[in-house]
C-alpha positions as CSV (number, residue, x, y, z in Angstrom):
1,M,89.0,101.8,60.3
2,N,86.1,99.5,59.4
3,L,85.9,95.8,59.7
4,S,87.2,95.2,56.1
5,D,90.3,97.2,56.8
6,V,90.9,95.3,59.9
7,R,90.6,91.9,58.1
8,S,92.9,93.3,55.4
9,H,95.5,94.5,57.8
10,F,95.4,91.1,59.6
11,F,95.8,89.2,56.4
12,S,98.6,91.2,55.0
13,F,100.8,90.6,58.0
14,T,100.0,87.0,58.5
15,K,101.2,86.5,54.9
16,Q,104.5,87.8,56.1
17,L,104.5,85.1,58.6
18,H,104.3,82.5,55.8
19,L,100.9,81.2,56.9
20,Q,98.9,79.5,54.3
21,G,95.5,80.9,53.4
22,W,93.4,78.2,55.1
23,V,95.4,78.5,58.3
24,R,94.8,82.3,58.2
25,N,91.0,81.8,57.9
26,A,91.2,79.1,60.6
27,I,93.0,81.5,63.0
28,L,90.6,84.3,62.3
29,S,87.6,81.9,62.8
30,L,89.1,80.7,66.0
31,L,89.6,84.2,67.2
32,V,85.9,85.0,66.6
33,V,84.7,81.8,68.3
34,C,86.9,82.4,71.3
35,V,85.8,86.1,71.7
36,V,82.2,84.8,71.5
37,I,82.8,82.2,74.1
38,G,84.7,84.7,76.3
39,V,81.8,87.3,76.0
40,F,79.3,84.4,76.9
41,C,81.2,83.3,79.9
42,R,81.5,86.8,81.2
43,F,77.7,87.5,81.1
44,V,76.1,84.1,81.7
45,N,74.8,83.4,85.3
46,L,76.1,86.7,86.6
47,D,73.9,86.3,89.8
48,R,74.9,82.6,90.4
49,K,78.0,82.9,92.4
50,L,77.8,84.0,96.0
51,Y,77.8,87.8,96.4
52,W,80.5,87.7,98.9
53,H,82.1,90.0,101.6
54,D,84.2,92.2,99.4
55,E,81.4,92.6,96.9
56,N,78.9,93.5,99.8
57,F,81.4,96.2,100.8
58,T,81.6,97.4,97.2
59,S,77.9,97.8,97.1
60,M,77.8,99.5,100.4
61,R,80.3,102.1,99.3
62,I,78.9,102.8,96.0
63,S,75.5,103.3,97.5
64,G,77.3,106.0,99.6
65,Y,77.6,104.4,103.0
66,H,80.5,103.7,105.2
67,E,80.5,100.7,107.6
68,A,80.1,102.7,110.9
69,Q,76.8,104.2,109.5
70,V,75.5,100.7,108.7
71,V,76.6,99.2,112.0
72,Q,75.1,101.9,114.1
73,A,71.9,101.9,112.1
74,I,71.4,98.2,112.5
75,R,72.2,98.3,116.2
76,D,69.6,101.1,116.7
77,A,67.0,99.5,114.6
78,G,66.0,96.7,116.9
79,I,64.1,93.8,115.2
80,V,64.2,94.4,111.4
81,D,63.9,92.3,108.4
82,M,66.6,91.4,106.0
83,A,65.3,93.9,103.4
84,Y,66.3,96.7,105.9
85,I,69.9,95.5,106.0
86,K,69.9,95.0,102.2
87,Q,68.9,98.6,101.6
88,F,72.5,99.8,102.5
89,Q,73.7,98.0,99.3
90,E,71.3,99.5,97.1
91,P,71.1,103.0,95.2
92,N,69.8,105.7,97.3
93,P,68.6,109.0,95.7
94,E,69.6,110.9,98.7
95,R,73.2,109.9,98.3
96,N,75.4,110.9,95.6
97,V,79.0,110.1,94.4
98,T,80.4,112.4,97.1
99,D,79.1,110.1,99.6
100,T,80.8,107.3,97.8
101,I,84.1,109.0,97.9
102,K,83.7,110.0,101.5
103,A,83.0,106.4,102.4
104,L,86.2,105.2,100.7
105,T,88.2,107.8,102.6
106,I,86.8,106.6,105.9
107,D,86.7,102.9,105.4
108,G,89.2,102.1,102.6
109,P,91.7,104.7,101.5
110,Q,93.6,101.8,99.8
111,H,90.7,101.7,97.3
112,P,90.9,105.0,95.3
113,P,87.7,106.2,93.9
114,L,87.8,105.7,90.1
115,Y,86.1,102.4,89.9
116,Y,83.6,103.1,92.7
117,S,82.7,106.3,91.3
118,M,82.0,104.9,87.9
119,A,80.0,102.0,89.4
120,H,78.0,104.5,91.5
121,Y,76.6,106.0,88.2
122,W,76.2,102.5,86.7
123,V,73.9,101.2,89.5
124,R,72.0,104.6,89.6
125,L,71.3,103.9,86.0
126,F,70.7,100.0,86.0
127,G,69.9,99.2,89.6
128,G,71.8,97.7,92.4
129,S,70.9,93.9,91.8
130,V,73.8,91.4,91.8
131,T,73.4,91.0,87.9
132,S,73.6,94.8,87.4
133,A,76.6,95.2,89.8
134,R,78.6,92.5,88.1
135,A,77.5,93.4,84.5
136,F,79.6,96.7,85.0
137,P,83.0,94.9,85.5
138,A,82.0,92.4,82.8
139,V,81.6,95.2,80.4
140,I,84.9,96.7,81.3
141,S,86.7,93.5,80.9
142,L,85.9,93.4,77.2
143,F,88.2,96.4,76.7
144,A,91.1,94.0,77.9
145,L,90.8,92.3,74.5
146,P,91.8,95.2,72.2
147,A,94.2,96.5,74.9
148,M,96.0,93.2,74.9
149,Y,96.3,93.4,71.1
150,W,97.6,96.9,71.3
151,L,100.3,95.9,73.9
152,L,101.5,92.9,71.9
153,W,101.4,95.0,68.7
154,E,103.7,97.7,70.2
155,L,106.0,95.0,71.5
156,F,106.3,92.7,68.6
157,Q,104.4,94.1,65.5
158,A,103.4,90.5,64.9
159,P,99.5,90.1,64.2
160,L,99.6,86.4,65.1
161,V,101.1,86.9,68.5
162,G,98.4,89.7,69.2
163,V,95.6,87.3,68.1
164,I,96.9,84.5,70.3
165,G,97.1,87.0,73.2
166,V,93.5,88.1,72.6
167,I,92.4,84.5,72.3
168,F,93.8,83.6,75.8
169,M,92.6,86.8,77.3
170,A,89.0,86.0,76.1
171,V,88.8,82.5,77.6
172,S,91.2,82.6,80.4
173,P,89.3,81.3,83.6
174,F,91.1,83.7,85.7
175,H,90.1,86.8,83.7
176,V,86.5,85.4,83.4
177,L,86.3,85.0,87.1
178,Y,87.3,88.6,87.9
179,A,85.2,89.9,85.0
180,Q,82.2,88.8,87.1
181,E,83.5,90.1,90.4
182,S,81.9,93.4,91.6
183,R,85.4,95.0,92.3
184,Q,88.0,97.0,90.4
185,Y,90.2,94.1,89.1
186,S,88.9,94.1,85.5
187,L,89.4,97.9,85.3
188,W,92.9,97.3,86.7
189,T,93.6,94.7,84.1
190,V,92.6,97.0,81.3
191,L,94.6,100.0,82.6
192,I,97.7,97.9,83.1
193,L,97.6,96.9,79.3
194,V,96.8,100.4,78.2
195,A,99.6,102.0,80.2
196,G,102.0,99.4,79.2
197,A,101.2,99.8,75.4
198,A,101.3,103.6,75.8
199,L,104.6,103.4,77.5
200,V,106.3,101.1,75.0
201,R,105.0,103.3,72.1
202,A,106.1,106.5,73.7
203,M,109.6,105.2,74.5
204,R,110.0,104.3,70.9
205,S,108.2,107.3,69.1
206,R,109.3,110.0,71.8
207,Q,106.2,111.9,70.7
208,P,104.7,114.3,73.4
209,S,101.1,113.1,72.5
210,H,102.0,109.5,73.3
211,W,103.7,110.5,76.6
212,L,100.4,112.4,77.4
213,I,98.4,109.2,76.9
214,Y,100.8,107.4,79.2
215,A,100.5,110.0,81.9
216,I,96.7,109.9,81.7
217,S,96.6,106.1,81.9
218,Q,99.1,106.0,84.7
219,A,96.9,108.5,86.7
220,A,94.0,106.3,86.0
221,L,95.9,103.2,87.2
222,L,96.7,105.0,90.5
223,Y,93.1,105.9,91.0
224,T,92.0,102.3,90.6
225,T,94.2,100.7,93.3
226,A,97.0,101.7,95.5
227,L,98.9,98.6,94.2
228,S,99.4,100.4,91.1
229,L,102.3,102.2,92.8
230,F,104.1,99.0,92.4
231,V,103.1,98.9,88.7
232,V,104.4,102.4,88.1
233,F,107.7,101.6,89.7
234,S,108.0,98.5,87.5
235,N,107.4,100.9,84.5
236,G,110.2,103.1,85.8
237,V,112.7,100.2,86.1
238,Y,111.7,99.2,82.5
239,A,112.4,102.7,81.2
240,L,115.6,103.0,83.1
241,L,117.0,99.6,82.0
242,R,115.7,100.1,78.4
243,E,118.1,103.2,78.3
244,R,120.9,101.3,80.1
245,G,120.7,103.5,83.1
246,R,121.5,106.7,81.2
247,L,119.5,109.9,81.5
248,T,118.5,109.9,77.8
249,Q,115.7,111.9,76.2
250,P,113.2,109.0,76.4
251,F,113.9,108.4,80.1
252,R,113.6,112.1,80.8
253,Q,110.3,112.2,79.1
254,F,109.2,109.2,81.0
255,L,110.0,111.1,84.3
256,V,108.1,114.0,83.3
257,A,105.1,111.8,82.2
258,A,105.2,109.8,85.4
259,A,105.6,113.0,87.4
260,L,102.4,114.4,85.7
261,G,100.6,111.2,86.5
262,F,101.7,111.2,90.1
263,V,100.6,114.9,90.5
264,A,97.2,114.0,89.3
265,F,97.0,111.3,92.0
266,L,98.4,113.6,94.8
267,P,95.0,114.3,96.3
268,W,94.2,110.7,96.9
269,F,97.8,110.1,98.0
270,Y,97.2,112.7,100.7
271,V,94.2,110.7,101.7
272,L,96.3,107.6,101.9
273,V,99.0,109.2,104.0
274,T,96.7,110.9,106.4
275,N,94.6,107.7,106.9
276,R,97.5,105.3,106.9
277,G,96.4,104.0,110.4
278,Q,93.1,102.9,108.9
279,V,95.0,101.3,105.9
280,N,97.3,99.5,108.3
281,D,94.3,98.1,110.4
282,T,92.3,97.0,107.3
283,L,95.2,95.2,105.5
284,N,96.5,93.8,108.7
285,F,100.0,95.1,108.2
286,G,102.4,93.3,110.6
287,A,99.6,90.8,111.6
288,E,100.5,87.3,112.4
289,K,97.0,85.9,112.6
290,W,96.9,84.3,109.4
291,S,100.0,82.3,109.8
292,I,101.3,82.9,106.3
293,N,104.8,81.6,105.8
294,V,107.3,81.4,103.0
295,G,106.1,78.0,102.1
296,D,102.7,79.2,101.6
297,I,103.9,82.0,99.4
298,L,106.1,79.6,97.3
299,K,103.1,77.3,96.7
300,S,101.1,80.1,95.6
301,L,103.6,81.4,93.1
302,I,104.0,78.0,91.7
303,R,100.2,77.8,91.0
304,L,100.2,81.4,89.5
305,P,100.8,80.5,85.8
306,G,98.4,77.5,85.8
307,R,95.6,79.8,86.9
308,I,95.6,81.6,83.7
309,F,94.7,78.5,81.7
310,F,93.2,75.9,83.9
311,D,91.3,76.0,87.0
312,L,89.1,73.3,88.5
313,N,88.6,74.8,91.9
314,L,89.6,71.6,93.6
315,N,88.4,70.8,97.0
316,T,88.7,67.8,99.4
317,G,86.5,64.9,98.1
318,D,86.8,65.8,94.5
319,P,87.5,62.9,92.1
320,A,91.1,61.8,92.2
321,I,91.5,62.1,88.4
322,F,90.8,65.9,88.6
323,T,93.3,66.3,91.4
324,L,95.8,64.4,89.2
325,V,95.2,66.6,86.1
326,Q,95.6,69.8,88.2
327,R,98.7,68.6,89.8
328,L,100.2,67.6,86.4
329,F,99.1,70.9,84.8
330,T,100.5,73.2,87.5
331,P,104.3,72.3,87.1
332,A,103.8,72.1,83.2
333,A,102.5,75.6,83.2
334,L,105.4,76.7,85.4
335,L,107.9,75.1,83.1
336,L,106.1,76.6,80.0
337,T,106.2,80.1,81.5
338,A,110.0,79.7,82.4
339,Y,110.7,78.5,78.8
340,A,108.5,81.3,77.4
341,F,110.6,84.0,79.2
342,F,113.9,82.3,78.1
343,Y,112.7,82.2,74.5
344,L,111.6,85.8,74.7
345,I,115.0,87.0,76.0
346,R,116.9,85.0,73.4
347,K,114.9,85.9,70.4
348,T,114.1,89.5,71.0
349,N,116.1,92.7,71.7
350,R,116.2,94.1,75.3
351,Q,114.0,96.9,74.4
352,V,111.2,94.3,73.9
353,W,111.8,91.6,76.4
354,L,112.4,94.1,79.3
355,F,108.8,95.1,79.6
356,P,107.1,91.8,80.4
357,V,110.2,90.8,82.4
358,T,110.1,93.9,84.7
359,L,106.4,93.9,84.9
360,T,106.3,90.3,86.1
361,G,109.7,90.4,88.1
362,V,109.8,93.8,89.7
363,Y,106.0,93.9,90.6
364,G,106.2,90.5,91.9
365,G,109.4,91.2,93.8
366,L,107.8,94.2,95.4
367,M,104.9,92.2,96.6
368,L,107.1,89.5,98.1
369,L,109.1,92.3,100.0
370,Q,106.0,93.8,101.5
371,D,104.8,90.3,102.5
372,L,108.1,89.4,104.1
373,L,108.9,92.8,105.7
374,A,105.8,94.9,106.1
375,R,103.4,91.8,106.2
376,G,100.6,93.4,104.4
377,Q,97.5,91.3,104.6
378,G,99.2,89.5,107.4
379,G,102.1,88.6,105.1
380,G,100.0,86.9,102.4
381,G,99.3,89.5,99.8
382,S,101.2,87.6,97.1
383,T,99.0,84.5,97.8
384,M,96.0,86.5,96.7
385,P,95.9,86.0,92.8
386,R,93.9,89.2,92.3
387,Y,96.8,91.2,93.7
388,M,99.2,89.6,91.2
389,I,97.4,90.5,88.0
390,P,100.4,92.5,86.7
391,C,102.3,89.2,86.9
392,F,99.6,87.5,85.0
393,V,99.7,90.0,82.3
394,G,103.5,89.7,82.0
395,I,103.3,85.8,81.8
396,Q,100.6,86.0,79.1
397,V,102.7,88.4,77.0
398,A,105.6,86.0,77.1
399,I,103.5,82.9,76.3
400,A,101.6,84.7,73.5
401,Y,105.0,85.6,71.9
402,L,106.3,82.1,72.2
403,L,103.2,80.4,70.8
404,G,102.9,83.1,68.0
405,Q,106.5,82.6,66.9
406,Q,106.4,78.9,67.1
407,L,103.2,78.4,65.3
408,S,104.2,80.7,62.5
409,T,107.7,79.3,61.9
410,T,108.0,77.3,58.8
411,N,109.2,73.7,59.4
412,T,113.0,73.6,59.6
413,P,115.4,70.7,59.9
414,V,116.1,69.8,63.6
415,S,119.7,70.7,63.1
416,Q,118.8,74.3,62.4
417,R,116.5,74.7,65.4
418,R,118.1,76.3,68.2
419,F,115.2,77.0,70.7
420,G,112.2,75.3,69.0
421,L,110.8,71.8,69.5
422,G,108.8,71.7,66.1
423,R,105.6,73.1,65.1
424,K,103.5,70.0,65.7
425,F,104.6,70.0,69.4
426,W,103.6,73.7,69.9
427,Q,100.3,73.1,68.0
428,G,99.6,70.5,70.7
429,V,100.6,73.0,73.4
430,F,98.2,75.5,71.9
431,A,95.4,73.1,71.7
432,V,95.8,71.9,75.2
433,L,95.9,75.4,76.7
434,L,93.0,76.4,74.6
435,T,90.9,73.3,75.5
436,A,91.7,73.7,79.2
437,S,90.8,77.4,79.2
438,V,87.5,77.0,77.5
439,A,86.5,74.1,79.6
440,S,87.6,75.8,82.9
441,S,85.8,79.1,81.9
442,F,82.5,77.1,81.4
443,V,82.8,75.2,84.6
444,T,83.2,78.6,86.5
445,T,80.0,79.9,85.1
446,Q,78.1,77.0,86.7
447,A,79.6,77.3,90.2
448,Q,78.0,79.0,93.3
449,V,81.4,79.5,95.1
450,W,84.9,79.6,93.8
451,W,88.4,80.3,95.5
452,S,88.0,83.8,94.3
453,K,85.2,84.4,96.8
454,G,87.5,84.2,99.7
455,S,87.0,80.5,100.5
456,I,85.7,77.5,98.9
457,G,84.3,76.7,102.3
458,L,81.6,79.4,101.9
459,K,79.6,76.9,99.9
460,A,78.2,75.7,103.3
461,I,76.3,78.9,103.5
462,Y,73.8,77.7,100.9
463,P,72.2,74.8,102.8
464,T,72.3,77.0,105.9
465,A,70.4,79.7,104.2
466,D,67.9,77.1,102.6
467,Y,67.3,75.7,106.1
468,I,66.4,79.1,107.5
469,N,64.3,80.0,104.7
470,Q,62.2,76.9,105.1
471,T,61.6,77.5,108.7
472,Q,58.3,79.1,109.8
473,N,58.6,82.5,111.3
474,P,62.3,82.5,112.1
475,L,64.3,85.1,114.0
476,L,68.2,85.7,113.7
477,L,70.1,86.7,116.6
478,S,73.6,88.0,115.6
479,D,76.5,90.0,116.9
480,A,78.6,88.9,114.0
481,V,80.9,91.0,111.8
482,S,78.8,93.5,109.6
483,W,79.8,92.0,106.3
484,D,78.4,88.5,107.3
485,L,75.0,90.2,107.7
486,L,75.3,92.0,104.5
487,M,76.1,88.7,102.7
488,M,73.2,87.0,104.3
489,S,70.8,89.7,103.1
490,Y,71.2,88.3,99.5
491,L,70.5,84.7,100.5
492,L,67.6,84.9,103.0
493,K,64.1,85.8,102.4
494,P,63.5,89.6,102.6
495,E,61.0,89.2,105.4
496,T,63.2,87.2,107.5
497,K,63.6,89.0,110.9
498,V,66.8,89.7,112.5
499,L,67.9,91.3,115.8
500,A,71.6,92.2,115.5
501,K,74.2,94.2,117.2
502,P,77.0,93.8,114.6
503,I,80.6,94.5,115.2
504,C,83.0,96.3,112.7
505,Y,85.3,94.8,110.2
506,V,87.1,98.1,109.2
507,C,85.3,100.8,111.3
508,Q,86.3,101.8,114.7
509,L,83.0,101.5,116.7
510,E,83.4,99.5,119.9
511,P,81.4,96.2,120.1
512,E,78.0,96.6,121.8
513,P,78.8,96.0,125.5
514,N,75.4,94.4,126.5
515,F,73.7,92.3,123.9
516,E,71.3,90.6,126.1
517,P,67.9,90.2,124.3
518,D,64.7,89.1,126.1
519,L,64.9,85.5,125.1
520,A,61.6,84.5,126.7
521,Q,59.7,87.1,124.7
522,L,61.5,86.2,121.5
523,M,60.8,82.5,122.0
524,Q,57.1,83.3,122.4
525,D,57.0,85.6,119.4
526,F,58.8,83.6,116.9
527,G,58.7,80.1,115.6
528,T,62.4,79.4,115.9
529,V,65.3,81.5,117.2
530,F,68.6,81.0,115.4
531,I,72.0,82.4,116.3
532,F,73.6,83.1,113.1
533,P,76.2,84.0,111.8
534,E,78.6,82.5,114.4
535,P,78.3,84.4,117.7
536,T,81.2,86.1,119.6
537,K,82.5,84.4,122.6
538,P,81.0,87.0,125.1
539,F,77.6,86.4,123.6
540,M,77.9,82.6,123.8
541,Q,79.0,82.9,127.3
542,W,75.9,84.9,128.2
543,L,73.7,82.4,126.4
544,E,75.1,79.6,128.5
545,T,73.8,81.5,131.7
546,Q,70.2,81.5,130.3
547,P,67.5,78.8,130.8
548,Y,67.8,77.7,127.3
549,R,70.1,75.4,125.4
550,V,72.0,76.1,122.2
551,E,71.8,73.3,119.7
552,R,74.0,73.1,116.6
553,V,71.9,72.3,113.5
554,P,73.5,69.6,111.4
555,M,74.2,70.6,107.8
556,G,76.0,67.6,106.5
557,D,79.7,67.9,105.5
558,R,80.9,71.3,106.5
559,V,84.1,72.8,105.0
560,A,83.9,75.9,106.7
561,P,83.9,75.8,110.6
562,N,82.9,79.4,111.0
563,I,79.5,78.8,109.2
564,V,77.7,77.6,112.2
565,L,73.9,77.6,112.6
566,L,72.7,77.4,116.2
567,K,69.0,76.9,117.4
568,L,67.7,78.1,120.7
569,L,65.8,75.6,122.5
570,P,64.3,75.2,126.2
571,K,66.6,73.3,128.6
């Protein structure tokens, strides 16, 4: 199908929706503009934002290293420069994709190898820079645009609904953020959409070829993240409820396709089961240390719909008007989402509305259960938006249908409208959402740190790194967590010297028992000796026994108490 065929197809169906010619042209033009904006926002300033902890571990693993190797190598190396530490996040011709998969089995079995294996070959081809590492998920995220259209077409056969879905997928600040994240989340988004579209089509057509597509996409989903088990379960609930709980032919076909997809996943499922202790330790199952409570979870869920369209990354000290706008937008987006699902259920048959409802409700419910019962991520998994991407997709489907229907409906008397508020009103809603999305996406491209990088407070690391870089002949002493050192290797000059005995975040190596460097010699050999990142309590207690004083370097307003730069001075 060429471009003219696509245009003809679009126009033929929009005519059925009673849209005037100029409206059709305006919508098609708006689609093109928004896609261009979305592509621009995904690829501009790829290296601007902090290359943070999770991304550091991504680069380490796709380079073929697991954490214990890196920690032990740094401990044994003595005084090295930052370039030595950074090498563990860059392609190594002596390490292949097998080493990447092995690193995942040891450190992170909850991260199946599909994305990491693909990224391994990408960085081998294009290099391991921040720009290159993030360009890969940005490219993948572009496939979410046709995948969203496909899903909406399979559900509604309404081109305008599909176009609106693509427009908001293109310029959504949430999807732009994760398109620039060197992690598997853009791939996960694409596969959720593809698997959903394949499932809806297969349930309707009952063709074996369509079920095969679903089985393959389901297997790919499972090999992207272990959380896809919840997505597959929600697909199963959809298939069962669609057939009213009966063992019909479509449901039997679903069971066969799902079984094929899971059989393909069995090798990694075995890895998950045999390494469940590592998974539990890494994901803090049952941990209380984060103090997540039901109030935190509810607050996060309330904010969820608004993140799709509007995100200012608010922080203490921001202008009051920004805070007010964000606080007004959040409940408005929540109400819009509730109305969208209400409208969807009332205006479509159960075979249609069941899919977005189960994708959002069942997946979200399973995440809440694991938070409250298993306490994965310390009980805060559902407070992390990246883990809630299936819910985002379900919400976007419902809102795309609502707007598509309301914008295409002819003006009818108020007495004849049962669920609509008038086209003018919905045109205003569409304009507000689109403006908010575009503005937010542009703002995200200019930021160095966003909430998606773990903590807004990490922005304090930039003046800290600048201070070290401006110091003559500095040395860093550190017994911090390994990923802090990996992160600093992107911010400090390559020649900056460091003496480190890092501790593990996910590996099982015991901390170095006696980190007692010769301070007198170090003070003689280097211009300034810094302790950074923040030292452990045992190391600080040892420093207090030495004939030197530790002085905190002031960095202005700090928003992250753990970003502490200490300077060693004679008493």
